[in-house]
C-alpha positions in Angstrom: 7.5 3.2 -4.1 3.9 2.1 -4.6 2.7 4.5 -1.9 5.0 7.2 -3.3 3.4 6.8 -6.7 -0.1 6.7 -5.4 0.0 9.4 -2.8 3.0 11.7 -3.4 2.8 12.2 -7.2 6.0 10.3 -8.0 5.8 9.4 -11.7 9.3 8.9 -13.0 8.8 5.2 -13.5 6.4 6.0 -16.4 8.4 9.0 -17.7 9.6 7.7 -21.0 11.5 10.9 -21.8 14.2 9.8 -19.4 16.9 7.6 -20.9 17.0 5.5 -17.8 13.2 4.9 -17.9 12.8 3.0 -21.1 9.8 0.7 -21.7 11.8 -2.2 -20.4 12.6 -0.4 -17.1 9.0 0.8 -16.8 7.8 -2.8 -17.3 10.1 -4.1 -14.6 9.2 -1.3 -12.2 5.5 -1.9 -12.7 5.8 -5.7 -12.4 7.7 -5.1 -9.1 5.1 -2.7 -7.8 2.2 -5.1 -8.4 3.8 -8.4 -7.5 6.6 -7.7 -4.9 4.1 -7.1 -2.1 2.9 -10.7 -2.4 6.3 -11.9 -1.2 5.6 -10.3 2.2 2.0 -11.5 2.6 0.5 -14.6 4.3 0.1 -17.5 2.0 -3.6 -17.7 2.3 -3.9 -14.0 1.4 -1.7 -14.4 -1.7 -3.7 -17.4 -2.7 -6.9 -15.4 -2.5 -5.4 -12.8 -4.8 -4.1 -15.3 -7.3 -7.4 -17.3 -7.4 -9.3 -14.1 -8.1 -6.9 -13.0 -10.8 -7.1 -16.4 -12.5 -10.8 -17.1 -12.0 -11.8 -20.2 -14.0 -8.4 -20.4 -15.5 -7.2 -21.9 -12.2 -6.8 -25.7 -12.9 -9.9 -27.5 -11.6 -8.1 -29.7 -9.1 -6.6 -26.6 -7.4 -9.8 -24.6 -7.1 -10.6 -25.8 -3.6 -7.0 -26.3 -2.4 -5.0 -24.2 0.0 -1.2 -24.2 -0.4 1.0 -24.8 2.6 3.4 -21.9 1.7 4.4 -19.8 -1.3 7.5 -18.7 -3.0 7.5 -15.7 -5.4 10.6 -14.8 -7.4 10.9 -11.9 -9.7 13.4 -12.4 -12.6 14.9 -15.5 -11.0 18.5 -16.1 -11.9 20.2 -19.3 -13.0 17.4 -20.7 -15.2 18.3 -22.1 -18.6 16.4 -23.3 -21.6 17.0 -24.2 -25.3 17.5 -21.1 -27.5 14.7 -20.2 -29.9 16.5 -22.1 -32.7 16.9 -25.2 -30.5 20.6 -25.5 -31.0 22.0 -24.6 -27.6 21.0 -23.9 -24.0 21.0 -20.3 -22.8 19.9 -18.1 -20.0 16.2 -17.6 -19.5 14.6 -15.1 -17.1 10.9 -15.1 -16.6 9.4 -12.0 -15.1 7.6 -13.7 -12.2 7.6 -17.3 -11.0 5.2 -18.2 -8.2 5.3 -21.7 -6.5 2.5 -23.0 -4.3 3.3 -26.3 -2.6 0.2 -28.4 -1.7 -0.5 -31.3 0.7 -2.1 -33.8 -1.7 -1.3 -32.4 -5.1 1.9 -31.4 -7.0 3.2 -28.0 -6.4 1.5 -25.5 -8.7 4.0 -23.2 -10.5 2.7 -20.1 -12.3 5.1 -18.5 -14.7 4.2 -15.0 -15.8 5.6 -12.9 -18.7 4.7 -9.2 -18.4 4.4 -6.7 -21.2 3.5 -3.0 -20.7 3.4 -1.0 -23.9 5.4 -3.3 -26.1 3.1 -4.7 -28.8 4.9 -8.0 -29.3 3.6 -10.4 -31.8 1.7 -13.3 -30.1 3.8 -15.9 -31.8 7.0 -14.3 -30.4 5.5 -14.0 -27.0 4.4 -17.7 -27.1 7.9 -18.8 -27.9 9.3 -16.7 -25.1 6.8 -18.1 -22.6 7.4 -21.7 -23.7 11.2 -21.2 -23.1 10.4 -19.9 -19.7 8.2 -23.0 -18.9 11.1 -25.3 -20.1 13.5 -23.4 -17.8 11.2 -23.6 -14.8 10.5 -27.3 -15.4 14.3 -28.1 -15.6 14.5 -26.8 -12.0 11.1 -28.3 -10.8 10.3 -31.3 -13.1 7.5 -32.6 -10.9 5.5 -29.3 -10.6 2.2 -28.6 -12.3 2.7 -25.5 -14.5 0.5 -22.7 -15.6 1.6 -20.0 -18.0 0.3 -16.4 -17.9 0.8 -13.7 -20.5 0.0 -10.3 -18.9 -0.2 -7.4 -21.5 -1.9 -4.1 -22.1 -3.4 -4.8 -25.5 -1.4 -7.4 -27.3 -3.3 -9.8 -29.5 -4.1 -12.9 -27.4 -2.0 -16.0 -27.7 -4.1 -18.8 -29.1 -2.7 -21.7 -27.2 -4.6 -23.8 -24.7 -1.6 -23.8 -22.3 -1.5 -20.0 -21.9 -3.7 -17.7 -19.9 -4.1 -14.3 -21.6 -4.6 -11.5 -19.1 -4.8 -7.7 -19.4 -3.5 -5.1 -16.9 -7.0 -3.7 -17.0 -8.3 -7.0 -15.7 -5.8 -6.8 -12.8 -7.2 -3.4 -12.0 -10.7 -4.7 -11.9 -9.8 -7.6 -9.6 -7.8 -5.3 -7.4 -10.6 -2.8 -7.2 -13.0 -5.5 -6.2 -10.7 -6.9 -3.5 -10.0 -3.4 -2.1 -13.7 -2.9 -1.6 -14.7 -6.3 -0.4 -14.7 -7.4 3.3 -11.9 -9.8 3.9 -8.3 -10.0 5.2 -6.7 -6.6 5.7 -3.6 -7.4 3.6 -5.8 -8.4 0.6 -7.8 -5.2 1.0 -4.7 -3.1 1.1 -3.1 -4.7 -1.9 -6.4 -4.2 -3.8 -6.6 -0.6 -2.8 -3.0 0.3 -3.7 -2.8 -1.7 -6.9 -6.2 -0.5 -8.2 -5.2 3.1 -7.5 -1.8 2.7 -9.1 -3.3 1.1 -12.3 -5.9 3.9 -12.5 -3.1 6.5 -12.4 -1.2 4.4 -15.0 -4.3 4.4 -17.3 -5.1 0.7 -17.0 -8.7 0.9 -15.9 -11.4 -1.8 -16.0 -14.8 -0.2 -16.7 -16.8 -3.0 -15.2 -14.2 -5.1 -16.9 -14.9 -8.4 -15.2 -18.1 -10.2 -14.6 -19.5 -11.8 -11.5 -18.4 -15.1 -12.9 -16.0 -16.1 -11.7 -14.2 -13.4 -9.8 -16.9 -12.1 -7.4 -18.0 -15.6 -6.6 -14.5 -16.7 -5.8 -13.9 -13.7 -3.5 -17.2 -14.4 -1.8 -16.2 -18.0 -1.3 -12.8 -17.1 0.1 -13.8 -14.2 2.3 -17.2 -15.5 3.4 -18.9 -12.5 1.9 -22.6 -13.0 0.9 
């Protein structure tokens, strides 16, 4: 689907005039197009992409680590957390949960909530993400956790536990990785994702600085 969108002009996933392609469905399709490829990639290549996306938001003790394997689940089933009113436990479905087991450190779990065009209030988004963290921690109580809110233009969540990220930032990182020398899978992901996000109107105009993304990429790929 990603190649069909980029090279064959397929656009229906963004065609809001179709009843079966509402914002929710667009959001899910876009999330899958960007993150599903990571499930098929080598762990070290996925880690390169994630470290570049997070930059200095990656917890310090994981900056120089390499995971032994990785697990990426989109809309994982079976997770539960307390309802927003705290009265009962109900189903909870994060958009993406990524787990990176380490040798000498706790497994790092990154829980991501994606929003495309929905201008959700940051307080509502924060409540949603906190429920997702609770749900993931019920399954993996010993993991270190990181929360990411990935949106187009929503007001940032002012909470130290949440990484605010824009789709335009993903474009900037992907464009950089697609142009840098490095593993072929990382390059291909970068090329395809940056092309897709350009066509979807999420473009970074020099939207990230050399610190930290370029430096991380240079360190990982050996580029000078």
